C-alpha positions, 0 to 999 in steps of 0.5 A, a space after each residue: 545784506 553782507 552784514 548777514 553773511 559775516 555771521 552766516 558763513 562761520 555759523 554754517 561752516 561750523 555746522 558742516 564741520 561736525 560732519 567732516 570726519 577727517 581731521 586734516 580736511 576739518 582743519 583745512 575747511 575751517 581755515 577756508 571758512 575763516 578766509 571767506 569770512 575775512 574777505 566778506 568783512 574787508 568788503 564791508 570796509 571797501 566795496 560795500 560801504 552804503 548804509 543799506 549794505 551794512 544793515 539787515 533787518 527781518 521779522 524774528 519775534 514780532 509779538 515780543 517787539 524783537 527783530 533780527 536786526 544787524 548793523 555795521 557801524 564804527 565800533 562794530 566794524 572794528 571788532 568784526 574786522 578783528 575777529 575776522 583777521 585773528 581767526 586765520 592767524 590763530 589757525 595758522 599758528 596752531 596748524 600743527 597742534 593735534 586735537 582729539 576729534 578735531 572736527 568737533 573742536 574746529 566746529 565749535 571754534 567757528 560757532 564761537 566766531 559766528 556768535 562773536 560777529 552777532 554780538 558785535 552787530 546786533 542792534 536788538 537786545 534780545 538778539 544780542 543776548 542770543 548771540 552772547 550765549 552762542 559765543 559763550 557755550 561753544 567756548 565752555 565746550 572747547 575748554 572742558 573737552 580739550 583743556 588741561 588736567 584741571 579743566 573740569 573744575 576750572 571750566 565749571 567755575 568759568 561756567 558759574 561766573 558767565 552763566 550768572 553774569 548772563 542771567 543778570 544781563 537778561 533781567 536788566 535787558 528785560 526790565 529796560 524793554 518794559 520801560 521802553 515807549 513802544 515795548 520794543 527790544 530795538 537799541 534806539 528804543 532802549 536809548 528812549 526808555 524812561 526810568 527814574 534815577 534810583 531805578 537806573 542805579 540797580 539796572 546799571 549794576 545788573 548790566 555792569 556786573 554782567 559785562 565786568 565779569 566777561 572783561 573781566 574787571 576787579 573784583 570779578 576777574 578770578 575765573 580768568 587766569 585759571 581758564 586761560 591756563 587750562 584752555 587749549 591755546 587756540 581757545 585762549 587766543 579767542 578768549 583773550 584776543 576777542 571775547 573780552 571785547 564783548 564786555 567793553 563793547 557792552 559797556 559802550 553800546 548797552 550801558 552808557 547810553 541806556 542808563 547814563 544817569 546811573 553811569 554818571 553817578 557811579 562813574 567814580 566807583 567803577 573807575 576806582 575798581 578798574 584802577 585797583 584792578 590794573 595795579 593789582 593785576 600788574 603787580 601779580 603778573 610780575 610774580 608769575 612763573 607761568 607764562 599763561 598766567 603772566 599774560 592773563 594778568 597782563 590782559 586784566 591790567 590792559 582791560 582795566 585801563 579800557 574800563 576806566 577810560 569808558 567811564 571818563 566819557 570823552 571823545 579821545 578816550 572813546 576812540 582810544 578804547 576802540 582802537 585799543 580793543 583792536 590792538 590789544 586783540 592783535 598784540 595779545 594773540 601774538 603773545 599766546 602764539 609764542 606760548 603755544 610755540 614754547 609749550 609745544 617745543 619744551 613742554 613747559 611754560 615755566 619761565 624758570 626752566 627756560 633761557 638762552 632760546 635766542 641763541 638757537 631761535 633768532 627768528 622767534 626771539 626777534 618777533 617776540 621782542 617786537 610784540 613785547 614792545 607793542 605790549 608795553 606801548 612803545 612808540 611806533 607800535 600799534 598800542 602807543 596810539 590807543 593808549 595815548 588817546 586813553 590817557 588823554 581821555 582820562 586826563 581831560 574827563 569832566 565827569 570825575 573830579 579825580 581825573 588827575 589821580 586816576 591818570 596818575 595811578 593808571 600810569 603806573 601800569 606803563 612801568 609795571 607792564 615794562 617790568 613784567 614784559 621785559 622780565 619775561 623776554 629776559 628769562 625766556 630768550 637771553 642768558 645761557 641755555 640749559 639742558 632743556 633749551 640746548 636743543 632748541 630749534 627755530 620756528 617753522 614757516 607757518 609760525 613765521 607767517 602767523 607772527 609775521 602778520 602780527 608784527 605787520 599789523 603792529 607796525 602798520 597801525 603804529 605808524 599810520 593809525 588813521 584808518 582806525 580813527 576814520 572808522 571810529 570817528 562818526 560812531 564816537 560823535 553819535 555816542 557822545 551826542 546820546 550821552 550828552 542829551 541824557 546829561 541835559 535831561 538830568 540837569 
């Protein structure tokens, strides 16, 4: 039953927020709802660990073979925990940001959280699609209503990309549903669907493109930098820290075990696209002068490595991807917090207009340097563990004969990430101050708390990642078993 609460609390909280007219009260209410959601999510890892506590099923659309089925296991637990942890941090970090009609903005923010929780827990394909849209639609309205000067054309492009991808996904899911032995949208029924190899191929591309757009993977990425740049920073944090994980999650849960023959056949093509995107995005990031666009391309590169690793189909790779989804969410949110602080104080995101801030804001400089080290996967930071496991998984993959080449090319991203990340730190914080940065002041208490929480997570899971490994271990074994059964059927 508690799995239902982590979806219902933000859903009802968001609906109530629409009716709170006072801006401060709406902000406090949203923060309170996020804390309650966090408490329930932590309870699923501690107090309520029995299988019957982590599952919920009720009649929904029985005539269509669809039920309101939710389940928390492994990857779902990790991503729900990430969502629950980041929401209070995002709200604390943006506490002093003023929004027009703040109650509507916070309501949409909570509805997005409800959609995310549903996506990560749904074990019914039709319900999964419903939650997918529930997460995307509020984000569209947040970006178009509270974004930058170019928000209308940018969010229209975002809408076209995501809507088109959603249609492709729905077509793919409905076709698989028709092929299930019991005409059911249940996850296990999808795993038992009977399709020829040629049929699996076009179903694979329908589903893959849908999830690749959301991640995004090259060449489906062009909506992302503009959307990140024009969206309000709180929305960008949710987009980058949480919503891109929907795509990776979809690949692992709804693609590999469902159309595994096609995934195996097209694996080299997808891995090639992913590694091209990693190098391309990293090189573009080096050229950026706008902080938001730099971090946007950095995110594309990191997600590209995850996509590459998913199709390597190894245990260490899968565990690395799951852990890295959590850690990437933490680290990228830390970077967006710094962007919010800099833009609010100086009115610019241009690296060329900044410099020497460390002299005036040592706390901000120290915290950003730690987050930057995590972004380049320095040992003892959280990202090192996930990235090491991912590269190990790619290297040891037996589903591609190009595993060594893919590992080497993806490894270039480590060097390129160090270039653009350290260059960003140098241009913002070191050197001499200029007329714009001369009157810099250090960060406030709420901002220290938000960044401090990020840094704490970076060190805790960098030094002791075992809890994350424990959460994903059983799920990874089950996933590999499902995939290997399908491989056996192919042979």
